[in-house]
C-alpha positions, 0 to 999 in steps of 0.5 A: 500499499503506498504511503499518502501525504501528511501520513505519519508513519511509525518504527518500533519505538514510536509504536510502543510510545503510542501504546504505552509500553516498552519497546521490547514488549512491542518488539515481542508483540511484533515476533508473536503476531499480536500487533498489526501488521506492517502497513509498508515496506520495512526501512532500513536502518543501520543496515537492518530492515525495520517494519513500519506502520501508519500511526492510525494503525497502531492507534486503532489496534490499541483501540481494539487491543486483545485483552485490554480490559478484561477485569472491568467491572470487578470490584477492586481487591475482590476476586470472581 
């Protein structure tokens, strides 16, 4: 898919920051297939291919993130 003018593209570090996790956690999500698939061909940094995503893809994934809020509705300190 081609990049559109004005679109914000992010790599591992920016994606991790958007989601609120450590870069290593984001990289683990990617390697386990839990993160969204990269939107664009990888960029080359320091001789290594790095995946890239559209910022909106990461934000949409975070909104629908699997497992997020699974304890919602439980009272604090009380297990069901």
